[in-house]
C-alpha positions in Angstrom: 0.1 0.0 -0.1 3.0 2.4 0.6 4.3 1.7 -2.6 0.8 2.4 -4.1 0.9 5.7 -2.1 4.4 6.8 -3.3 3.7 6.2 -7.0 0.7 8.3 -7.2 2.6 11.3 -5.0 5.6 10.9 -7.6 2.9 11.0 -10.2 1.0 14.1 -9.4 4.4 16.1 -8.9 5.9 14.8 -12.3 3.0 15.5 -14.4 3.6 18.2 -16.6 1.0 21.0 -16.7 0.7 22.4 -20.3 -2.4 24.6 -21.2 -5.4 23.1 -23.1 -8.8 22.4 -23.1 -11.0 21.5 -20.3 -11.0 17.9 -19.5 -14.3 16.1 -20.8 -16.3 13.6 -18.5 -19.1 12.9 -21.8 -17.7 10.2 -24.1 -18.4 6.7 -26.1 -16.1 4.1 -25.5 -15.6 0.9 -27.5 -13.0 -1.2 -26.4 -11.0 -4.8 -26.3 -9.9 -6.4 -23.0 -7.5 -9.2 -22.4 -7.4 -10.8 -18.5 -4.3 -12.7 -17.9 -6.3 -16.0 -16.4 -4.8 -19.6 -18.0 -5.9 -19.3 -20.9 -7.0 -15.4 -21.2 -10.5 -13.9 -20.9 -11.0 -11.7 -23.9 -14.0 -9.0 -23.6 -14.8 -6.4 -25.6 -17.1 -3.6 -24.0 -19.2 -0.6 -24.7 -19.5 2.8 -22.4 -20.7 6.1 -22.2 -20.4 8.6 -20.0 -22.1 12.1 -19.3 -20.9 15.2 -17.3 -23.9 16.4 -15.4 -24.1 19.7 -13.2 -20.5 20.7 -13.0 -18.5 18.2 -11.3 -20.4 15.4 -11.5 -20.8 12.4 -14.2 -22.8 9.2 -14.7 -21.2 6.1 -16.5 -22.3 2.9 -17.9 -20.8 0.0 -19.7 -21.5 -3.3 -21.1 -19.0 -6.2 -21.5 -19.2 -9.4 -22.9 -16.1 -12.3 -23.5 -15.3 -15.8 -23.7 -12.5 -17.9 -22.4 -11.8 -21.4 -24.0 -10.7 -23.9 -21.3 -8.9 -27.1 -22.3 -10.6 -29.1 -19.3 -14.2 -30.3 -19.1 -16.3 -27.4 -19.0 -15.3 -25.8 -23.0 -15.9 -22.5 -22.9 -16.9 -19.9 -20.6 -19.1 -16.9 -21.3 -19.0 -13.6 -19.1 -20.4 -10.3 -19.2 -21.5 -7.5 -16.6 -23.0 -3.9 -17.1 -21.6 -1.4 -14.6 -23.8 1.5 -13.8 -22.3 4.2 -11.8 -20.8 7.8 -11.7 -18.3 9.7 -10.5 -17.1 13.6 -9.2 -14.0 15.4 -10.4 -12.7 18.5 -9.0 -9.5 20.6 -10.6 -6.2 19.8 -8.4 -3.8 22.2 -10.9 -4.7 23.6 -14.3 -5.7 20.3 -16.7 -5.4 18.1 -14.0 -8.7 16.4 -12.3 -9.0 14.7 -8.8 -11.3 11.8 -9.5 -13.9 9.7 -6.8 -16.0 7.3 -8.6 -18.1 4.2 -7.7 -19.9 1.6 -9.9 -22.0 -1.4 -9.2 -21.5 -4.3 -11.2 -24.6 -6.7 -12.3 -22.8 -9.5 -14.5 -23.0 -13.4 -15.0 -21.0 -16.5 -16.2 -22.0 -19.5 -18.0 -19.9 -22.5 -17.6 -20.9 -25.7 -19.4 -24.5 -24.6 -19.7 -24.8 -23.1 -16.2 -25.4 -19.6 -15.8 -24.3 -18.0 -12.0 -24.6 -14.3 -11.1 -21.8 -12.6 -10.5 -22.4 -9.0 -9.0 -20.5 -6.7 -6.9 -18.8 -2.9 -6.9 -15.9 -1.0 -7.5 -15.0 2.4 -5.9 -11.8 4.6 -7.2 -9.9 7.8 -6.2 -7.3 9.3 -8.5 -6.1 11.8 -11.0 -6.7 12.4 -14.6 -4.5 15.0 -16.3 -4.2 16.1 -19.8 -0.2 16.2 -20.2 0.4 17.9 -23.7 -2.4 18.7 -26.7 -1.8 15.0 -27.6 -1.2 12.9 -24.2 -3.9 12.6 -21.5 -3.3 10.2 -18.6 -5.3 8.5 -15.6 -3.9 7.0 -12.3 -6.1 5.5 -9.8 -6.1 3.6 -6.8 -9.2 0.8 -7.2 -11.2 -1.2 -4.8 -13.3 -4.0 -6.5 -15.2 -7.0 -5.3 -17.5 -9.1 -7.1 -19.2 -12.6 -5.6 -20.9 -15.8 -6.8 -19.0 -16.9 -9.8 -16.2 -18.6 -11.2 -14.4 -14.7 -11.4 -15.7 -13.9 -7.8 -12.5 -11.9 -6.2 -11.7 -8.4 -3.9 -9.1 -6.5 -4.9 -7.2 -3.4 -4.2 -5.2 -2.5 -7.0 -3.9 0.5 -9.8 -5.2 1.5 -12.9 -3.1 3.4 -15.2 -4.4 5.0 -18.6 -2.7 7.1 -21.3 -4.7 8.2 -24.2 -3.3 9.7 -27.8 -5.5 12.3 -28.9 -6.0 12.3 -32.6 -7.9 15.0 -32.7 -10.0 17.1 -29.4 -13.1 14.6 -29.9 -11.2 11.7 -30.9 -8.7 9.4 -28.6 -7.0 6.0 -28.7 -6.5 5.0 -25.0 -4.8 2.2 -23.3 -5.1 0.5 -20.0 -3.6 -1.5 -17.3 -5.1 -2.7 -13.8 -2.1 -3.8 -12.1 -4.0 -7.0 -10.1 -3.3 -10.4 -9.6 -5.5 -11.4 -12.8 -3.4 -8.0 -14.4 -6.3 -6.6 -17.9 -4.8 -5.2 -20.5 -7.5 -2.9 -22.6 -7.1 -0.7 -25.8 -10.2 1.3 -26.6 -11.5 4.1 -29.0 -13.2 6.8 -27.0 -15.5 9.8 -28.7 -15.7 12.7 -26.3 -19.1 14.5 -27.4 
């Protein structure tokens, strides 16, 4: 935990403060995720967020994917809907502090049997426009799900780096540094 806090503090001190437009919290994302189970769980997702009343935003996403296993179970199929929102406030020019939470409503089908895998996540972090082309996010996340084969409770660091093709279009890469590491690539459109 101390290492996470040190990384968080150093990142805040080292982020360059180059002027650009205010960070937008209204976007639509299309993404591809890989979770480092053995074998890997690959997923596709779509997400939408909408800034409301100044410093608050709402978000929702749908993710669906599969994992082909080498045992009697065959293929695992996982899907989830997340609903949530967050609060953001300026910490410095082009740097926002973020607090957010989501409810996770998931299901997993294994060998024809379906189970619910519900839970929640909460996060605290920072989002910064580092240059006119690059944006970064660093957050500490606590996530908990129960009821299925992917059930877990973890505290981990989420890191994201976005490259802006235009002010409205961004390619974003992310990593969840957790026991079952999740990497993702997404195309984000700000509206």
